[in-house]
N, C-alpha and C positions, 0 to 999 in steps of 0.2 A: 823854531823847529831847534833843538838842541842840536851841536855839532855832530854828535856821537851818538846813535841810539844804541840800547842795550842789544847784546849779542843773542839773537834768538836760539831757544832750544831747538832740539831735532823736531820735537811736536811742533812747534811754532813754523819752524821752516817749511814741515810739511804743508801746514795750513796756508801759509805765504806763497808756496808753489801753486796751489789751488787757485789762490786769488789773482796771482799775476797771470795764470793762464785762463782763467773765466772772466775776470774783471771783477767790478764791484759784485758782492754776493750775500745771499743770507745764511744763515746758520743751515739751515736745511739744504741749501746748495754745497755748502762745504762739506758737510756730512755725507751726503749722497756721493760725492766725488772720492772721498776718502774711503767709504764702504767699498767702493770697487776695489780697492788695493789690500784693505785689511778691515776686520772687525772694529769698529769703535761706537761708542755711546754717544746718542746726540747731545746728552748733557755734557759730556767729556768736551765735545767740541765747542759747545755754548760757554763753558766756562774758561777754555784756552783763549776765546775769542774777546771774552772779558778781562782776562789777564792781559792779552796783547793790548788791547785797548788802553788799559791803564799804564802800561809800560811805553805807549807810545808808537807801536809798531804796526798799528792799524787805526783807521777812523772808522767811526760809526755814524751812520745817518740814521736818525729816529725819526724822520718826517713820515715814514709808512708804520703800518701795523708791525709788519715783519722789518726789522733793523736790517741795515744794509752795510756790510763790512768791505772796506777798501785797504789794500796795502798803504802805508804811509809814504814809501819810498819805492823807487824802482828797483827791480831785481837785480840791476847792475851794480846799484849803490849797495845793496846789501852783501852781494858777491865780494866787491872790492873791500867791503869793512872787514869781512871774514877773511879773506886774502891776506890784507895787511896784517891782522892779528896772528895767524897762522904764520906768516913769513918772521914776524918778531918772535914768537914763543917757539917756534919750531926749528927754523932756519937761521937765526941769529942775522934777520934781514937780509940774507943773501938770494936775491931772485935768482940767481944761476943754479944754486943748490937746489932751489924750489923746483924749478924749471927741469932739471936733470933727473930729480926724483919723481918727478909728475910723469916724465916720458919713459922711464924706467918702469914705473908701477903699472902702467896701461899703455896699450898700444893705440898710436894714434894714425887716424885714417890719412892717405896721401892728400886729401884734401885739407885735413886740419894740418899738415905738417907744411902745405902751401902756404896757410893762412899765416901760420906761426914764422915764416919766412918773411911774407908781406909786412907783419906787424915789426919784426927785427929791420927790415930794410927802412922802413918808414921811420923808426926811431933812430936810425943812423943818419937819417937825411938822404939816403941813397933810394934810388926805384930799380925795380926789375919789370 
């Protein structure tokens, strides 16, 4: 497996989210889930999954008549890759700037803030 997979497009991320939530799925499964959110053509989803297979973003099991697609990497791996790219491109590698902008851009719940605090404490080696 290559050390870094290509960065997925928005449409590819939408499909990956379906696969992460559903698990291995056919084109019809993915199309049905996306149709719940927005209009999409079955053939468009099929073509995107074929492209994603070529790019190495998903794997295809051809054992059955209906091919079954699975994400090649876990959601957290893709999120980490996208964050690393965003940090480098938009924040000059500054985690502090990124976190401050993220917290300013949207309201974090008290539970989310507590989880952020726990993560910071773990990184510092302290416990609360």
